[in-house]
N, C-alpha and C positions, 0 to 999 in steps of 0.2 A: 311211506312215500320217501322217495329219494328225487333231487334233482340238481342240476347243475347250472350255472349263469355267470357270464362275464362279470367283473365288476372294472369301474373305470374310477382313476384317480388316485392308486396307490403308488408309493413312489419309496417305500421300503419296508422292510420286513415287519418293522414295528406296526405299520399301519395294517398289515395281514392279521399280524395277532391280535390287534385293536378291534377288526371286524369281527374275527372268530370268537372273542370274548363277549363282543356283543351277542351276536348268535346265539351262542351257547347260554347265555343267561335268560334267553326268552323263553317262557313255558310254551310248551308243544314243540320245541327243537331238540332232538337226539342228540346228533351229532353234527358238528360242522367243521370243517376244514376249507381255510382259505388259503390259495398257491399263489404268492407275488409274483413267481417267473411265468405261470399262464394267465395270473390276472382271472382267476376262475375261483369260484365258491361252489364248494359241494355239500348239500346240508340235508340230513334226515329230519323229516318231519311227522307230525301226526295231524289226522284230521281237524284238531283246533286250529291251526293254522289255515285260514279261509281259502288263502291265495297267495300265489307267488308275489302279488303284488305289496303283500303283507311283508314279506322277508325284504324286499326292495325297500320299503320303508325304515326297516330296520337300520339297512345299510347305509341309508341317505340320513339316519338319525347320528351314526357314527362320522358323518363328514365325508362319504364318498357316494358313488352313484352305480347302482345296479342295473344291468342292461336285461330287461324282462320284456317280453313280446314275440311277436312275430319277426323270425330271422333275426335273432339275437346278435349272431356273430358279425351281420353286416352292419347293425345298428353300432355295435361295438366300434368297428373301425372307423365309422364317421365320427364317433364321440371323441375316438383316440386322436383322430386327423386334428378336429377342432382343437381339443387340449393341447396338442403340439404346436399348432399355429398359435395359441394364445402365449403359450410358455415362450415362445421363439419372440414373440413382440415385447415382453416382458424383459427377457434376456438383453436384447438388442438396447431397448430405452433405459433400463437400468446400468447398462455398461456406459453409456454414452454419459448419462448424469454423474455417475460414480466417477469418471474419469475427469469431469469439471469439479466434482467436490473433493477429489484429491489433490487437485492443482492448486484450487483456492485453499486448502487447509493446510498447506506449507509453502507460504510465500517465501520464506527463506530459502527454500530447495529450488522454486519453479519461478519464481520472481513474479507470480500473479495473486494479488490481495483481493480477498472477497468478503464483506461484511459477513458476521453470522446470522444476519436475517436471509440473504443470498444464500447461505448455505443451507438454512432452514428451509428454505423455499424449493430448494434442488434435492434433499433429502426426503422429504415428507411422500413424495410419489413413491419413491423407492421402498420406504419402510411400510407405508399402508395401503399401496395400491399394487406393485410387485410382491412385496412380503406379504400380502394378505392371507395368502395359503396357508404359512406358518401359523397365524393367528387361528383360522378354522381348526387346525388340525390339533394346536394346543387346547382350544376350548373344548372340544371335542374329546381330547384324551382326559382332561380335567373332570369332564361329565362322567366319564367312564372309569376314574381313578386309576389313570395309567398316563406315564411321563414319556417322553421319547426326545430325540435330538432336537425335533421342533419346539420343545419346551425350551430347552437352552438358548435357540436361536433367537426365540421372541423373548426371552427374560434377559439376553445379554444385549442384543441390539436394541431392545425397548430401554432398557437402562442406559445404554450409550445415547440415544436419541434424546432421552428423558433428562439426564444430566446435563447434556448439551442446550437443552432447551431453557434449564434453568440460570442459563449464562456465566456458570463455574467455569467451563472450559469447554472446548468443542471437541467433539467425538462423532460426529457427523460422519466422517469418511470412513471409520470402523463399522458403523451400522450400514451404510450403504455397500462397502465393498464385500462385506460377510453375504449380505443377502444376494447381491450380484453372483458371486462366487458359487454359492451354492445352487441357485437356481441355473446357472451355466450347466454343472453336473447333473442336475434332474433333466435339463434337456437333453444332453448327449444320452444319457441313460434311456429315456422316452423313445428318442428318435430310433436307437439300435433294436429296440422292443416294437418297433411299430407294424411288423409282419410276422407276428407268432403263429397265426392261425393260417398262414399261407400254404402250409403242408398239406392240411386236412382238405382244404379247397381244392388243390391239384389232384389230390388223389380222387376226390368226386368226378374231376372232371375227366378221369379217363374211362369212366362207365360209358357204354355205348348208349343213346337216347332211345333208340327203338329197335325193336325186334321183328324179324319178318317170321310169323306163326303160321301154321298150316290149321285152320279151323273150316269146317265144313265143305273138304275138298278144294279150299281156296288158299292162296297165299295172301295174308294179310299184313300190313305193318302196324304195330301198336305201339304204345309207349311203353319203356320196359318196367313202369310200376305195373302194367295190368298182365305182365308174364306171369303164369301160374305153373306151380310143379306139374310136371306131365305133361306139358304143352311140348309140341313137336316145332322145333324152330329149323329154317335153312340158312345156311351162311355161305356167303359166295367169295370167292379168292378177292383179299384187301380190305376185308370187312373185320370189325370187332365181332367177337364171341359175345353175345349179351349177358349170358349168364351161366352159370356152372352146370353141365350135363354130361350126357353118356352119347356116343355117335352111334345112331342107329342104321345110316346108310352113307356110303361114299368114304372117302380117304381125303388126307391133305397134310400139310406141313403148317405146323402153326408155332410163330413166333410167344415163346412164354417168357421170355426175359424178363419182362417187367413183375413177372410173380417168383418165378424159380430162380433169375437171376443166372440162368445158363444161356450163353450167346447163341449156340448151336439151335435152331428149330428144330422141332420135336415131331417126327412122323405118327401121324394118327389115323387109326383106321377102326373099322365097326366093334364097339365095346369098349372102346377107349374114353377117358375123363377129358374134357375140355373145361377150361376154368374162364371165367367171365372177364373182359376187359383184354383178353389176350387177342392176338392178331392172326386172321388165318391167310397164310402167304400164297397156298397153291390152288388147291383143288376145292371145289363145293362138295358140301355134306350136310346131311340133317342130324340133328340130335335132340333129346328127349332132355326136357329142365329137370334138374335134380334138387338144385337151391336157388332160391330167388331172394328178393330184398337184402335184409340183414344176415341172410344166414350164406350168402356168397362169400367167396374168399377175400374179394376185393372190401367188401363191407366189413368184414373181419379185421382186415389190416387197416383200416379207417379208424374203427372203433379203437385198436390197441394203440395207435399214433395218438389219440385224443388222451385216453386213460395214462399213457406215460407221461405225456406234457403236461398232465394235471395232478401228477403225483408228487409229493414233497420233494425239495431240493434236499441232497444228502448232506449238503455243510450249510451251515448258516453264516451270514454275513458277521465277520468278527468285530466290525465298527458297533453293529448294532447289539453285538452281545455286551460289549465294554460300556455301551450307552446306556443301557437298559439298567446297569447298576450305577454309572456316573453320574447320571443325570439326578435322581433324587439326593444322591449324596452331596452334590455341588449346591443345591437348593438349601439343602438344611445347612450345609457349612457357612452359606451366605447370611441366612436368618441367624445363626448363631451368632456370627461375627457381629451384625448389626447390635444382637442384645446384649453382648459382651462389652463392646465399644460404648454403648450408651450408656450402661450401667457403670462404666470405670471413667469415662470421660464425658464428650459432648455428643449431640446429634449430629454437628456436622462432621466429626471424624467417623462417627460409625456408620454415617450412609456413605463418606467417601470411600472407607474398607470395604463396606458392602459390595458397592460399584466396582471397585477394584477386583473383587474376588469373582463377580460375576463374567467382567471383561476378560480377565485372564482365563476363566474357565470357558470362555466361550469357544463350543468345538468346531471353530473354523478349521485347524489343522486336523483334528480326528474326523472331520467330513470330507478333508481333501486327501486323506491317507490312501484310501482305497482308489477312489476314481481317476486320481492323477496316474497313479502307477498303472492301472488299466488302460489310460487313453494313451500314454506311452508304449505301453507293453502291446497293445493290438496295432498301433501304428508300425513298431518295429516287426510285429508279424507281418503285416501288408507289404512292407519292404521285401519281406522272404516268400511273399507268395502264399502268405498264410492267413487266409480272413478268419477272424474271430465274430462271430455273430452274437454268442452268448458270452458274458463275462463271467459267468458260473463255470462255464467250462474252462476258462483260462484259469480261474482260481483253483480248480482241483486237479486238472489234467496232471500235475506233477506227483500226484500222488497214486497214479495209475500202478497196478499191482499186475495187472493181465491185460495184454491188447488182444483183441480178437479182430480177425481179417477176414471179410467176405472174399471168395476166391474170383469170382467171374468180373472183370472189370475193375478189379481192386488190385489184386496181386498180379492177375494176367491182363494182355491187352483188351478180353472182350470179345475176340472174333476168331474165327477160325483160320489158320493157315497151314499151309503145306510144311511140314517138319521134317520129312523123310520119303526118300523115294527110291526103289530099286527097280532096274530092268533087266531082263533075262535074255533079250532079243531084240536086234534092230531098235535100239534106244530112238534115235534120231526120227525114224518114221511114227513110232508110238508115240512119242511126245506130240508129235503135229496131229495126229489123228485124235489123241485125248483132248489138245487144244481145239481144235475143230470142232468136235463134238459136243463138249462140254460148254462152249459158246452159244450154245442153243437153250441151255438150262436157267432158270431162274433161282435153282436152290443154292443156298447159302455156300454149302461145300463146293458147289461145282463151281461157284464164283472164286472159290479160294484155290481151286485146281486150276482154272483159266489163269488166274494172277501167277500162279508158280510156271505156267507154261506159256506165259505172255510173249516172248521172245520169238516162240516158234509159231504162236499164232500171226503175230505181225509179219514176220518175215515169210511163212509159207503156208500156213495153216489155210488162208482164205483160198488158195489155189488148189485145196482137196475137195474134192466133190463130196458132198454130205448130203444123204438121201435117207427117207423113213425114219427121222429123229422121232423119240416116243422116251418119255418120263414114265417110270414104273413106279407108282407111290410106295415107299417103304423099302424100294430095293435099290434103284438107281436109273441108269439111262441105257437106252440101245439104239444105234443106227447103222446106216452103211455108208463106210468111207473108202472111196476111190474102190468102190465093187466089194470091199471087205466088210464082213460082218463084225461091228464092233460092240463091246459091253463095258460098261464101265460101273460098278456098283459094289454091294456087299457079300459077304461069302454066300448068302443065302441066294443071291441072284444066280452065281458060277453054279452053284448046286443044281438049283431050278433049271439052267439052260444046259444042263450037261456038259459043262467046261472042265477040260483036261486039267488036273492041278500040277502045281510046280512045288517040290519038296523044298526048295532054295526059299520061293515065297511063302510057303505056308510056316516055315520055321521063322522068318522075319516076321511074319503077321502074329505070332505068338509072343514073341519078344516085344513087339509095339503094343499088343493089347496088355501085357503086364504093364506098361508105361501109362495105360489110360488114353491112349491114340486112337480116334475113328480111321478106319480102313476102309480104302478103296481100291477093289482089285480091277485090272485091267485085261479083258480076254480079247484077242484077234482071232478069228476062224476056229472058236470054240477052245483056244488055248489059252492059258494063263501065261501073258508076256511081261508084267508089271504090276507093282503094288506101290500105293502112295498112301503116307501116312498123314492124318490131319489132327490139330490139336489146337487149343486155344494155349498161346504161349505165354511166358511167367516175363513180366516187366523186367526191365534191366536193372533198377535199383532194388528190386525186393529183398534181395540177397544180405545187400549193404544195409538195408533198412532194420532187417530182423537182426542182425549182429549189432547194431547200433541199440537197439532195444533191450538186447539181452547184456549187453555192458551195464545197463542203467537198473539192471537187476528186475527187468519186467519178464514175465512170462508171455509167450507167443502163441496164440491158436490160431487155425484157421476154421472157418465154418463155411459150408455149401449145401446147394441142393443139390451137387452133382454126385456121381457114384464113386463109391469107396476106393476104386481102383485109379480112378483119374484124381481123385482129390489126394490121394497119398503121393502120386508121381510129381504133383505140383508142389505138394508140401515140402518134398526132399529136395527139389531144386532150391526152394526158397530157405531152407534149414529150419524149417518149423516140424517140431515133433507131435505136438497134440492138433489132431485132427477130428472136426465132428462134419460127417458126410451124411448125404440123404437126409438133410434137414428142411423140412417145408417152411415157408414165408412165416406162418403162425407159430412155429416151434422156436424160430431164431430170436425172438424175443424173450421167450421163457427160457431157452439155454443161458442168455446174457443175465437174467435174475436169477438163475440158479450159481451161476460164476460168482454174482454178486454176493452171496450168502455167504459161498466159501471163502472170499477175499473182500477185501475193503473196498477198490476202486476200479472198475471195469471201464476200459474204453473200448468202441467198436469202430471199427473203418469200414465202409461201404459206399456204393454208388447207385444202385438199383431200387427200383421202386419197393420192392420185397424186402429191401433192407431197412426201411423208414421205421417200420414199429421196432427193430432192434437197436437203430441209432437214438430213438428218442427213449427207448428204456435203458441205455447204457448211461453211466455216470457221466462219459465224454463221448459226444457222437461226432465222427472224422469224415467227412463227405470228400469224396474224390471231385475235383472240377470237372472232369469229363462225365460224371454221374447225372443222373435226373434231376429235375429242379426240386423234385419231393425229397429225395433223399438230402440235397442241400439243404432244403428249409428245415429238415426234421435234424441236423446237425448243429452242433455249437460251434465247430470248427470245418472249413472247408479249405481244402488244397488248391489254390487257383494254379500253382505253377505246375500241376501234374506230377510232382516227383514226391515219389514214397518216402525218400529221406526225410521229406518235410515234417512226416509224422514224429520222427525224433527230435525235429528242431521245434516242433510245437510244445512238445513236453519240456524240453529244456528252456524254452520262452517261459514256459508257466512255471518252473522252479524258480528262475531269477525273479519273476514277476511277484510271486507269492514271498520271497525274500525281502524284496523292496517293500511290500505292502506290511509285514509285518515289523520290519523297522520303523517305517512310519507309524504305525500305531503304536508300537512302543515309546518312539521319543515324542510323539504327540499326547500320550499319556502320562509319560514320565514328566514332562514339561508341566503338566496340571498339577501332577503329586507333588512335583518341586516346589511349585510356584504360587502354588493357592495357600500354604501355610505362610508363605511370605506376603501375599497380599493381605491375610488376615492378622499380621503383625506378630506374627511369632518370634522374630529376631529384634523387635522393638525394645524389650526388657534389656537384651545385649548390648545393642548395637545404637538403638535410638532409631534405626530405621524403619521407615513405611513405605510401601509401595505405591507411589502416586499413581491414579489411574490412567496418565499419560503414558506414563511407563510400562503399565499393563497392555494399554492398547499398542505400544511398539513392541513387547514382548510377545501379545499375541499373533502381530502381523510378523514378526521374526520365526515363530515357529510354523506358521503358514508359509512362509517364504523356504523354511530349511526343509519340509515335506515336498514341496514342488521340486525344490532342487535335489532331493533324493531321489524322486522317481525320475527325472531327467537322466540320471547315470544310467538308466536303463538302454540309452541310446547307445553307449560304448561298451555293453557287455556281449561279450561273444555266445552266442546261442547256437551256433553250428559247428559240427566236427570238422 
């Protein structure tokens, strides 16, 4: 058996590894994978595990909480909100107490003198109340034979606190400030991850709640869960299609943009497939349900988003990797320092040098290296209209080798517009007649034409007499304007009505069809007099954005559910050579995974609900600010400024941020590598120097300040072209 459940309380990749290790060591558990990003555990187990509650107990034994029971996602959100609220209280109170502790610890600097007993009174709540979670995690790790950064935090701050308690010197400020800063970093990270499950919830809300089913010769409304394969369902204009099926009676125009990404609604006739959650725009029709429940296209999209969000992250956090080796080494060095000095000198010198090693090695700088750079980097991105929801996306975006873009709404404006028009006679009257007739239609193409002829409609269109207007499903519209019969529609309508063609218009029609444009012929009195071309036009910055990515050495692809001809026409305008056309929503994520196998890191940019699985499957998901909430929630980066060139800026931001992070980690680690031997006393035989714990505390603080200062350099780095 296989199950997944949320976990609350993880604050680093080490936590996930600890839980995973605990689960794998349990008899009856086959495989276990814990994802820190989605805060989810996926476990394969046999019947010897009596219930999910047993798995939950194992997680709790490791020091965390498994959310199991009815509506686990809702319970998880409530638990996360409570945890976030508690963490905020600890950060605020610790910050206030730490401020007074620092002021009182350095009277020569601030002129505030406090007795050691007052400092002890102020520090104790920070150490054992605010920092209690560190002690719990350390104890859990020790029980499971694992060490993490929590271990060094506990050992280092406890040593500083304990040494101060002995009255030899006061390092209460060191203990309090370390705990406060790390809690602040964890609060900011937890706040950013508070809405990770919103994408799936919003997808589920797209589904219709009821269906109008024909049963026993009557139409009855039933809950969507009660619809069965084979049921005949009626859908009226403006309603959502409840489930997937095939039209058996009637015709209509359906907005499928949330599924296919195509902005132009699709004409549907008997025998055509309809997809659940799409919107019926015009006519009423009957259809027979072919897929219900988990088999529908929408349900498959929900499943794919959930699976992509729960998959393992492509990159591990550098600080956690370093600390996994660093922590046990430091503990052994501290113990070795005590033993050697106790053997060669006195207990006092042995204890002092051991404390110096622990304080100098306290991972404050290492813990600040990544979050401070991420904080400054994300703030810098916000200044440029780039919202970074997922720090992981910012960490790996600079490694992008292939950038894939959805067409509709991402590279294009996402709505039909008249791009070309040609008139072979009486242009002024034809424009007036077209404006007057099309103003009676609700079809999106009609709105584009009316927008094009708005001047004529406003000036004189209303004075024209329009009679006998009729919309012909799948063909166009017709009517009588000033006593003249007018037809506007596709070539099939012209042929059906016996319209005399124009060689000039037919030639233009062929050229514009090759460019992937939708055509509307205009006929007056059975004679072709005009041709109008309609298309979804490319965004102004698309070409510049593609050129910018190419300069960074990134291959650019376009993927769309649209036809090959239209896709190629748009790609050519944008300067994109690689095109994937006719791709269904469930295939988009698969195509992204295929590209990931061929290259290292793939970024995907989209804006529609149909893009959500691909956004979640990509290493870096980039959503347009004009897109759907689902797309934005599924992406790690959102372009709030609607400027496509921000894709290039986001990748540049990632590059400079990662450079700062690596510098921070290098100097934080180099600081320890250099000064730990000094704290151990390796220079004593040569120079007679020993590192006083006070100097060790100052060096530790200086390393933290240098890391923060280096991160602040991001504010002045140029990230746009």
